[in-house]
C-alpha positions, 0 to 999 in steps of 0.5 A, spaced: 130 524 705 127 532 705 129 536 709 123 541 714 123 548 717 121 544 723 124 538 727 120 534 732 121 537 740 120 544 736 116 550 739 111 552 733 105 556 732 099 555 728 098 560 722 091 557 718 086 552 721 081 553 728 087 553 732 089 559 729 095 563 733 097 557 738 103 555 739 106 547 742 110 542 741 111 537 734 109 530 737 111 527 731 112 529 724 109 525 718 114 527 713 111 522 707 104 526 708 109 533 709 104 534 716 106 533 724 102 532 730 103 538 734 101 537 743 094 539 744 092 542 736 087 541 731 085 535 736 079 531 734 074 526 738 075 520 735 072 512 737 074 507 739 073 499 739 074 496 745 082 493 746 086 491 751 090 497 750 083 501 751 078 495 754 072 500 755 073 504 749 069 509 747 070 517 744 077 519 745 081 527 744 087 524 740 092 531 735 090 530 728 096 532 725 097 539 720 100 540 714 107 543 716 105 549 711 100 552 716 106 552 721 112 556 723 118 555 728 118 560 734 123 565 736 127 561 741 130 568 744 124 573 742 118 568 743 115 571 736 114 566 730 119 566 724 122 564 718 128 559 717 133 558 713 139 554 712 147 557 713 154 553 714 157 554 721 164 553 724 165 546 722 161 547 716 155 543 717 148 546 714 144 549 721 137 552 722 137 559 724 131 564 725 131 569 719 128 574 725 133 574 731 139 571 726 140 566 732 142 558 730 136 554 732 139 547 735 
């Protein structure tokens, strides 16, 4: 499985597109498409047929996937967008760290 600079639950900032500059939490990763669903970002209107889950049907708003190249991790320490790197921790396990603050990202 490929390793990405963002994971589910990370706070990210959008770098390009209609939602540029906004931040949100990653809801779901789509590794086969190199995309992620971000809460409140890239919201689209979708026509939905009536079904058991939504008996009314109609036009609903939902998040559409956004490409990972348009997302940047928000540094937990400073709150700014930061690049990420990988380094070994004290146990020898590879962990992500913020290149801005040099702090390990949980």
